N, C-alpha and C positions, 0 to 999 in steps of 0.2 A: 327357407325360400327367400331370395333377395328382393323381390318386389318388382314393380314395373320399371322399365327403363325411363330415364329422365326425358322430358320434352326437349325438342330442339330449341336452341337459344332464341330463334326468331319468333317462336310461339309462346315463350314464357312472358307472362305479364301479371300484374297484380289483379286480384279478384275485383277490386273496386275501381279499376281503371276503365274508362269508356273506350270502346273500340274506335271512336272517331277522334281520339286525341292525336295531336300532331307535334312533331319536333320541327321547329322553324329554323332553317339554315340559310345563311348568306343573305345578300341583298337582292332585291328584285331587279332584273335586267330589262324588263319591258318598258314600254312607253308610258309616260305619265298622262293620264286622261286630262283633257282640258276642261276647265270650268266653263259653264255656259254663260252667255251674255245675258245680263238682266236689264230690263228697261228702267230708266230713271223714275223713281216714285214722284218726282216733282215735274214730270214731263208736261203736264197740263199747265203748269205755271209759267213755263218758258216757251210756249208756242209763239210763233212770230205774230207780232201785232200788225193790224192793218196799217198800210202806209197812210200817213197824214195827207190831207188834201193839199196843204201848202208844201211845195217842194223847196228844198234848200237851194241856195243860190249856186251859180256855176263856180267850180273850183273848190267848193267846200266839201270836205269828206263827210260821209254818212256817219250818223251817230252810232257808236257801237251798241249792240244789243246786250243787255245784261246777261251774263252767263250764269248757269246754275252752279251753286257751290258744290254740288255732289258730282255731277257728270261733266261740268265745264262746257256745257252746250252740245255734247255729243249724243245725248239721249241714251247712252249706255252707261250704267253704273259700274265703275271699276271696282275690282276686288281690293280689299285692304291688303297691304304688303304682308302683315302677319298671318292673314288667312292664306295667302299664296304660299308662304313658308310652311304653314301647317299642312296644306294639301300636298306639297312636295315631300314632306317628311312621312306622311301616311303612305304615299304610293312608292317610296323608295325604301321603306322599312322591310324587315324580315316578314312581318305579318301580312304584307300585301299579297303574297302568293296564295293566301287562304281566301281572298275575296273573289267572288264570282262576278260576272258581268252585271247581274241584277243588283248587286250591292252598290254599284255606282250611283244609282238614284238616291238611295238612302244616305250615302256619303255626301252627295251633293246637297241634300237638305240639311245635313249637319254642317256643311261648309257655309250655308246661308246663316245658320245660327252663330257659328264662329265669327263670321264677318260682322253680323249685327252686334255681337259682344265687343269686338275691337272698336267698332265705330262708336258705340255708346260709351266705352271707357275713354276714348279720345275726347269726347265731349263732356266728360265728367258726369254722365248719367248713371243711375243705379243699374248694376249688371247682375244682381243676385239671382233674379228669375232666369235670365239667360244662362248663367253659369250652371244653375240647377238642371235646366233642360239639356244643356250640352252634356253634362255628366250622365244623365239618364240615357241619352241617345248613343253616346260613345261606348256604353257597356256592350252593345251588340257586336262591336267590331274589335274587341280586344285591345283597346288603345291605352289601357293602364295595366300595371302589373297584376293587380287583383283580378281584373277582367280576364287576363290571359290564364291565370290560375283557374278561374271558374270554368273557362272553356277548355282547360287542360292542354293549353299550348305551351310548349317549352321551347325557349330560344337556346339554340346550341351555342355554347360558350367556346371561345377560343381556348386553345391549350394554355394552361398557366405558364407564366414566365419561369416558374421554378423548374419545369421540365426542360426548358431550353437551356437553363443554366447548368443543369446536371450534365449536359453533353460536354460543356467546356469546364476545365478546371477553374476553380475560383482564383482570382488574382491574389498574389501574396504581397502584403504590405509590410514595410519595415518601419517601425516607429521612429527610427533615426532619420528617415526622409523628412519628417515634419520638422525636426530640429535643424536639419541642413537648410531647409527653406527659410527658416527664421533668421539665419545668420546673414 
């Protein structure tokens, strides 16, 4: 007796493989979500001062108000350029297709941590605790190779260059060409 027929290829999988594993292909084509505006933490320190009783003489310009070193007087804290680069990388990567709309809130909280990390490192402050928290938070989103392995996400690799080379015959080199070039 020959036994049962083999399973169709699309149903075959390893016994220890989770059903929700995914193969990530290509780059996300959607729109990158915008990061929210954050109020400047020093807002209370740069509120307008009451006008002095004594007015300046005619023709003299008003004294410039000191601007905040963080927001430059706009009351909105700008994002660090490296945080913006990280945000674009996350949302244009292959793994972005796995994120749901509800994941944006947690990724936004992670962006705040990343921003605080870069600001602290620019000022020469200790960043060990921030780095540890970022490492813990990013595990949920498959942002490192180990995390993608744990989530059983596989990134589809491009076909190796060797396969493309097999289509064309390899170039033939003549060792005498080297000697001719030296003459």
